[in-house]
KOLLUM-995614 format. One record per residue (C-alpha): residue in one letter; x, y, z. Coordinates in Angstrom, 1 decimal, padded with zeros to 4 digits. Layout:
N
rest; u; v; w
A; X; Y; Z
...
//
This chain:
419
rest; u; v; w
M; 027.5; -087.9; 099.9
S; 026.7; -088.5; 096.3
T; 029.5; -090.0; 094.2
T; 030.2; -090.7; 090.6
T; 028.7; -093.9; 089.4
L; 029.5; -096.4; 086.7
E; 027.0; -097.7; 084.2
T; 027.4; -100.5; 081.6
A; 026.1; -099.6; 078.1
G; 026.8; -102.2; 075.4
G; 029.5; -103.8; 077.5
V; 031.3; -100.5; 077.8
K; 031.7; -098.8; 081.2
V; 030.6; -095.2; 081.1
V; 031.3; -092.7; 083.8
K; 028.0; -091.0; 084.8
P; 028.7; -087.9; 087.1
T; 026.1; -086.9; 089.6
V; 025.0; -083.4; 090.3
A; 027.1; -083.4; 093.5
S; 030.3; -084.7; 091.7
H; 029.8; -082.1; 088.9
I; 029.6; -079.3; 091.5
R; 032.7; -080.7; 093.3
D; 034.6; -080.7; 089.9
Y; 033.5; -077.1; 089.2
I; 034.7; -076.0; 092.7
G; 038.0; -077.9; 092.0
R; 038.5; -076.0; 088.8
I; 037.9; -072.7; 090.5
R; 040.5; -073.6; 093.2
G; 042.8; -074.6; 090.4
G; 042.6; -071.1; 088.8
D; 039.9; -071.7; 086.2
L; 037.6; -068.8; 087.2
G; 036.0; -068.1; 083.9
A; 033.4; -065.4; 084.1
L; 032.6; -066.0; 087.7
P; 034.4; -062.8; 089.1
A; 032.6; -060.7; 086.5
V; 029.2; -062.2; 087.2
L; 029.7; -061.7; 091.0
G; 030.9; -058.1; 090.3
L; 027.9; -057.4; 088.1
V; 025.5; -058.7; 090.8
I; 027.2; -056.5; 093.5
L; 027.1; -053.4; 091.3
V; 023.4; -053.9; 090.5
L; 022.6; -054.2; 094.2
I; 024.7; -051.1; 095.1
F; 023.3; -048.9; 092.4
G; 019.8; -050.3; 092.8
S; 019.8; -049.6; 096.5
A; 021.1; -046.0; 095.9
R; 018.7; -045.2; 093.1
S; 015.9; -047.8; 093.4
D; 013.4; -045.5; 091.8
T; 015.3; -045.0; 088.6
F; 017.9; -047.8; 088.3
F; 015.4; -050.6; 088.4
S; 012.9; -048.9; 086.2
A; 011.9; -050.5; 082.9
G; 013.1; -047.5; 081.0
N; 016.6; -047.6; 082.5
F; 016.8; -051.4; 082.0
A; 016.1; -050.9; 078.3
N; 018.6; -048.1; 078.1
L; 021.3; -050.4; 079.4
F; 021.0; -052.6; 076.2
N; 021.3; -049.5; 073.9
Q; 024.1; -048.1; 076.0
A; 026.1; -051.4; 075.9
A; 025.4; -052.5; 072.3
G; 028.2; -050.6; 070.5
V; 031.0; -051.4; 073.0
T; 029.8; -055.1; 073.3
M; 030.0; -055.6; 069.6
I; 033.5; -054.2; 069.4
A; 034.5; -056.3; 072.5
M; 033.3; -059.5; 070.7
G; 035.7; -058.9; 067.9
L; 038.5; -058.0; 070.3
I; 038.1; -061.4; 072.0
F; 039.3; -063.2; 068.8
V; 042.3; -060.9; 068.7
L; 043.0; -061.3; 072.4
L; 042.8; -065.1; 072.2
L; 046.0; -065.0; 070.1
G; 047.7; -062.8; 072.7
E; 047.5; -059.9; 070.3
I; 045.9; -056.5; 070.7
D; 043.9; -054.1; 068.4
L; 044.1; -050.5; 069.5
S; 042.5; -049.2; 066.4
A; 039.1; -050.8; 066.9
G; 037.4; -047.7; 068.2
F; 038.3; -045.4; 065.4
A; 037.9; -048.2; 062.9
A; 034.3; -048.3; 064.1
G; 034.0; -044.6; 063.6
V; 035.4; -044.8; 060.0
C; 033.0; -047.6; 059.0
G; 030.1; -045.7; 060.6
A; 031.1; -042.6; 058.6
V; 031.3; -044.5; 055.3
M; 027.8; -045.7; 056.0
A; 026.4; -042.3; 056.9
I; 028.0; -040.6; 053.8
L; 026.7; -043.2; 051.4
L; 023.2; -042.8; 053.0
T; 023.0; -039.0; 053.0
E; 025.4; -037.5; 050.5
K; 025.6; -040.2; 047.9
G; 022.0; -041.3; 048.1
Y; 022.6; -045.1; 048.3
S; 020.0; -047.4; 049.9
E; 020.4; -048.7; 053.4
P; 021.4; -052.3; 052.4
V; 024.2; -050.9; 050.2
A; 025.4; -048.4; 052.8
L; 025.4; -051.1; 055.5
A; 027.2; -053.6; 053.3
A; 029.8; -050.9; 052.5
A; 030.4; -050.2; 056.2
L; 030.8; -053.9; 057.0
G; 033.0; -054.4; 054.0
S; 035.2; -051.5; 055.1
G; 035.7; -053.4; 058.4
V; 036.8; -056.5; 056.5
V; 039.3; -054.5; 054.4
I; 040.8; -052.9; 057.5
G; 041.1; -056.3; 059.2
L; 042.9; -057.8; 056.2
L; 045.4; -054.9; 056.2
L; 046.1; -055.1; 059.9
G; 046.4; -058.9; 059.8
F; 048.7; -058.8; 056.9
L; 051.1; -056.3; 058.6
V; 051.1; -058.4; 061.8
S; 051.4; -061.9; 060.3
K; 053.3; -061.5; 057.0
V; 055.4; -058.4; 057.6
G; 056.0; -059.3; 061.3
I; 055.3; -055.9; 062.9
P; 054.0; -056.3; 066.5
S; 050.2; -055.8; 066.7
F; 050.7; -053.1; 069.3
V; 052.7; -051.0; 066.9
V; 050.5; -051.7; 063.9
T; 047.2; -050.9; 065.6
L; 048.6; -047.9; 067.4
A; 049.6; -046.5; 064.0
A; 046.2; -047.4; 062.7
F; 044.6; -045.7; 065.7
L; 046.2; -042.4; 064.7
A; 045.7; -042.9; 061.0
F; 041.9; -043.8; 061.3
Q; 041.4; -040.7; 063.5
G; 042.9; -038.7; 060.7
V; 040.8; -040.5; 058.1
L; 037.7; -039.8; 060.1
L; 038.6; -036.1; 060.3
N; 039.3; -035.9; 056.6
I; 036.1; -037.6; 055.3
L; 033.9; -035.7; 057.7
G; 035.7; -032.4; 057.9
E; 036.7; -030.7; 061.1
G; 033.7; -030.8; 063.4
K; 031.2; -031.9; 060.8
N; 028.2; -033.8; 061.9
I; 026.1; -036.0; 059.6
S; 022.7; -037.1; 060.7
I; 021.3; -040.3; 059.3
P; 017.7; -040.5; 058.1
D; 015.0; -042.5; 059.8
G; 014.9; -046.1; 058.8
F; 016.1; -049.6; 059.6
I; 019.7; -048.6; 060.5
K; 018.5; -045.8; 062.8
S; 016.1; -048.2; 064.5
L; 018.7; -050.8; 065.3
N; 019.9; -049.1; 068.5
K; 017.0; -046.8; 069.3
D; 013.7; -048.6; 068.7
S; 012.0; -051.7; 070.3
L; 010.3; -054.7; 069.0
S; 006.5; -055.0; 069.4
V; 005.2; -056.7; 072.6
T; 004.1; -059.7; 070.5
W; 007.4; -060.1; 068.8
S; 009.3; -059.6; 072.1
W; 007.5; -062.6; 073.6
V; 007.8; -064.7; 070.4
L; 011.6; -064.2; 070.3
A; 011.9; -064.8; 074.1
I; 010.0; -068.1; 074.0
A; 011.8; -069.2; 070.8
A; 015.2; -068.5; 072.4
V; 014.3; -070.6; 075.5
V; 012.9; -073.5; 073.4
I; 015.8; -073.6; 071.0
F; 018.4; -073.4; 073.8
A; 016.6; -076.3; 075.6
L; 016.4; -078.4; 072.4
V; 020.2; -077.8; 071.8
Q; 021.0; -078.8; 075.4
F; 018.9; -082.0; 075.4
M; 020.0; -083.0; 071.9
R; 023.6; -082.7; 072.9
Y; 022.9; -084.8; 076.0
R; 021.1; -087.5; 074.0
G; 023.9; -087.5; 071.3
R; 026.6; -088.0; 073.9
A; 024.6; -090.7; 075.7
K; 024.2; -092.6; 072.4
R; 028.0; -092.5; 071.8
N; 028.6; -093.6; 075.4
L; 030.5; -090.4; 076.2
V; 030.8; -088.8; 079.6
N; 027.7; -086.5; 080.0
E; 026.7; -083.8; 082.3
P; 024.0; -084.7; 084.9
I; 020.5; -084.1; 083.7
G; 020.0; -082.0; 086.8
I; 022.7; -079.6; 085.7
I; 021.2; -079.3; 082.3
L; 017.7; -078.6; 083.8
L; 019.2; -076.0; 086.1
R; 021.0; -074.3; 083.1
V; 017.9; -074.2; 081.0
G; 015.7; -073.1; 083.9
G; 018.1; -070.3; 084.8
L; 018.3; -069.0; 081.2
A; 014.5; -069.3; 080.8
A; 014.0; -067.3; 084.0
L; 016.5; -064.6; 083.0
I; 015.0; -064.2; 079.5
L; 011.3; -064.3; 080.5
I; 011.6; -062.0; 083.5
S; 013.6; -059.5; 081.4
T; 011.0; -059.7; 078.7
A; 008.2; -059.1; 081.2
I; 010.0; -056.0; 082.5
L; 010.8; -054.6; 079.0
T; 007.2; -055.1; 077.7
Q; 005.9; -052.8; 080.4
E; 005.0; -049.2; 079.4
R; 008.0; -047.0; 079.9
A; 006.9; -043.8; 078.0
I; 006.7; -040.6; 080.0
N; 003.4; -039.8; 078.3
P; 001.9; -043.0; 076.8
V; -001.1; -041.1; 075.5
I; 001.1; -039.3; 072.9
A; 003.4; -042.3; 072.1
S; 003.6; -045.8; 073.7
L; 007.0; -047.3; 074.4
K; 007.0; -051.0; 075.1
G; 009.0; -054.1; 074.0
V; 012.5; -055.5; 074.0
P; 015.1; -053.1; 072.4
I; 016.1; -054.3; 069.0
A; 019.7; -054.2; 070.2
A; 019.0; -057.1; 072.5
P; 018.4; -059.8; 069.8
V; 021.2; -058.2; 067.7
I; 023.6; -058.8; 070.6
G; 022.1; -062.3; 071.2
G; 022.4; -063.2; 067.5
F; 026.1; -062.4; 067.3
L; 026.7; -064.1; 070.7
V; 025.2; -067.4; 069.3
L; 027.1; -067.1; 066.0
W; 030.6; -066.5; 067.4
T; 030.1; -068.9; 070.3
F; 029.3; -071.6; 067.7
V; 032.3; -070.6; 065.7
L; 034.7; -070.9; 068.6
S; 033.2; -073.9; 070.3
R; 031.9; -076.1; 067.5
T; 034.2; -075.6; 064.5
S; 037.7; -076.7; 063.7
Y; 038.5; -073.0; 063.1
G; 037.6; -072.2; 066.7
R; 039.8; -075.0; 067.9
H; 042.7; -073.7; 065.8
V; 042.3; -070.2; 067.3
Y; 042.6; -071.6; 070.8
A; 045.5; -073.7; 069.8
V; 047.5; -070.9; 068.2
G; 046.7; -068.7; 071.2
G; 048.0; -071.4; 073.5
N; 051.2; -072.2; 071.6
A; 051.8; -070.8; 068.1
E; 054.9; -072.8; 067.4
A; 053.3; -076.2; 068.4
S; 050.3; -075.3; 066.3
R; 052.5; -074.6; 063.3
R; 054.2; -078.0; 063.7
A; 050.8; -079.6; 063.9
G; 050.0; -078.2; 060.5
I; 047.7; -075.3; 061.5
P; 048.0; -072.3; 059.2
V; 049.1; -069.9; 061.9
D; 049.5; -066.9; 059.6
R; 046.0; -067.3; 058.2
I; 044.5; -067.7; 061.6
R; 046.2; -064.4; 062.7
I; 044.9; -062.6; 059.7
S; 041.4; -064.0; 060.2
V; 041.1; -062.9; 063.8
F; 041.9; -059.3; 062.8
V; 039.3; -059.5; 060.0
I; 036.7; -060.7; 062.5
G; 037.8; -058.1; 065.0
S; 037.5; -055.2; 062.5
F; 034.3; -056.6; 061.1
M; 032.8; -056.5; 064.6
A; 034.2; -053.0; 065.0
A; 032.2; -052.0; 061.9
V; 029.1; -053.6; 063.5
G; 029.8; -051.7; 066.7
G; 030.2; -048.5; 064.6
V; 026.8; -049.1; 063.0
M; 025.3; -049.5; 066.5
L; 027.1; -046.3; 067.8
V; 025.8; -044.3; 064.9
S; 022.3; -045.7; 065.2
R; 022.1; -044.8; 068.9
A; 023.5; -041.2; 068.3
G; 021.5; -040.8; 065.1
S; 024.5; -039.2; 063.6
V; 028.3; -039.5; 063.1
D; 031.0; -037.0; 063.9
P; 034.8; -036.9; 064.3
N; 034.5; -038.2; 067.8
T; 032.5; -041.4; 066.9
G; 034.4; -044.4; 068.1
G; 036.8; -042.1; 070.0
S; 037.0; -041.0; 073.6
S; 036.5; -044.0; 075.8
T; 035.0; -046.4; 073.2
L; 038.2; -048.5; 072.7
L; 039.1; -048.5; 076.4
Y; 035.6; -049.6; 077.3
A; 035.6; -052.4; 074.7
V; 039.0; -053.8; 075.8
G; 037.8; -053.4; 079.4
A; 034.6; -055.3; 078.6
A; 036.5; -058.2; 077.2
V; 039.0; -058.4; 080.1
I; 036.5; -057.7; 082.9
G; 034.3; -060.4; 081.4
G; 037.0; -063.0; 081.8
T; 039.1; -063.0; 078.6
S; 042.9; -063.3; 079.3
L; 045.3; -060.8; 078.0
F; 047.9; -063.5; 077.7
G; 046.0; -065.5; 075.0
G; 044.4; -068.9; 074.7
K; 041.5; -068.2; 077.2
G; 038.2; -066.4; 076.5
K; 034.7; -066.8; 075.3
I; 032.3; -064.5; 073.5
I; 029.9; -064.5; 076.5
H; 032.7; -062.6; 078.3
A; 032.2; -059.6; 076.0
V; 028.5; -059.6; 076.9
I; 029.0; -059.9; 080.6
G; 031.9; -057.3; 080.6
G; 029.8; -055.0; 078.4
A; 027.0; -055.2; 081.0
V; 029.5; -054.4; 083.8
I; 030.8; -051.4; 081.9
A; 027.2; -050.2; 081.1
V; 026.0; -050.7; 084.7
I; 029.0; -048.7; 086.1
D; 028.6; -045.9; 083.7
N; 024.8; -045.8; 084.0
G; 024.7; -046.2; 087.8
M; 027.3; -043.6; 088.5
F; 025.6; -041.2; 086.2
L; 022.3; -041.7; 088.1
M; 024.2; -041.0; 091.3
D; 025.5; -037.7; 089.8
F; 029.2; -038.7; 089.8
S; 031.4; -036.7; 087.5
S; 032.9; -038.2; 084.3
G; 036.3; -038.2; 085.9
T; 035.1; -040.3; 088.8
R; 033.4; -042.7; 086.5
Y; 036.6; -043.2; 084.5
M; 038.6; -043.7; 087.6
F; 036.2; -046.3; 089.0
T; 036.1; -048.2; 085.7
G; 039.9; -048.1; 085.5
V; 040.1; -049.7; 089.0
I; 037.6; -052.4; 088.0
L; 039.7; -053.1; 084.9
L; 042.9; -053.3; 087.0
I; 041.2; -055.7; 089.4
A; 040.1; -057.9; 086.5
A; 043.6; -058.0; 085.0
G; 045.0; -058.8; 088.5
V; 042.5; -061.6; 089.0
D; 043.5; -063.0; 085.6
A; 047.2; -062.9; 086.4
L; 046.7; -064.6; 089.8
A; 044.4; -067.2; 088.3
R; 047.1; -068.1; 085.7
R; 049.7; -068.3; 088.4
R; 047.4; -070.6; 090.4
A; 046.7; -072.7; 087.3
A; 050.4; -073.1; 086.6
A; 051.1; -074.1; 090.2
T; 048.4; -076.7; 090.2
G; 049.2; -078.1; 086.8
N; 046.0; -076.9; 085.2
R; 047.6; -074.5; 082.8
//
């Protein structure tokens, strides 16, 4: 059996884990209640196998695979923002209609006011920031519970959306960059360029981190684990790109349809950005600290109120991004944009992916994994001709199971001292 070894570097003993010891530590963390995204990943694999077996001719087609990215984009963006809020043990029930309001602002400026796309897009994102500042101020400075504040905002933003659009009014956005964000695809050439660049950059980051820790005589991951991680991501990205660059148009003679959906690199870009913020900045450490124990964080000198306001700003900003993606996919905005199941799916995506409702535990990748689970459920059950009611019921059960797993994992972690 392989064991952890000791090396001497410059007279300092450095623990050098082996692959076997690293795997044992990971299994130990799982047994201690630190499940992370493992349940969501396993659930995603099972769902893909079930729907793929039932509808192998359509579910595994390149066209349906591409459609999953477009289907999940809006909800995933909103879920990314909600993770910041959930990390503090707060909630934002207004994110769905906030997305709709920001999307409506963009559509009105584009069509009725005649502004350019950059100005309309900036106004939509700026509206999200203003909404977040208002919500964060009411929660942190006034002291109103986030549930009450955002429930009131949920009702208010629904009314705002009705007033600025009019009862039943639908505004179609013109063809252009915004409309292409969640409808069109990259060229085959650019699809491969971005795929290869993503793999190379990820590999460089991993190996530079390994080298940096080795130079400082810090405990490092086994090189075998790093190679496995890089190889796994490379396989996922390159295989996905190979599938998405196949012809998926019904009649390619009239119009060809190939390439990675533009929504995919948009999701990937925000995933990298917010993961860096949470894992590599002092701000990210402060967010986790406040979510773990707000009073201890305050005594340690962390500006708790500012952290609270900031997470609502990020949450509403990402709701605005989600609104842009929702409007782009629909090609229009109406009083139902951001309503219906949008908020429930976004919260479900964050929780199903592995983010705790109790605060202090979560990663941005959880929104992507959870968004994929939601999209696969909705897409697969639609292909199997299940009714909307059945799809909602099934998604609700999955969300309840995820929340139950989180509660049990926290209880297990407390019992084993890994809280």
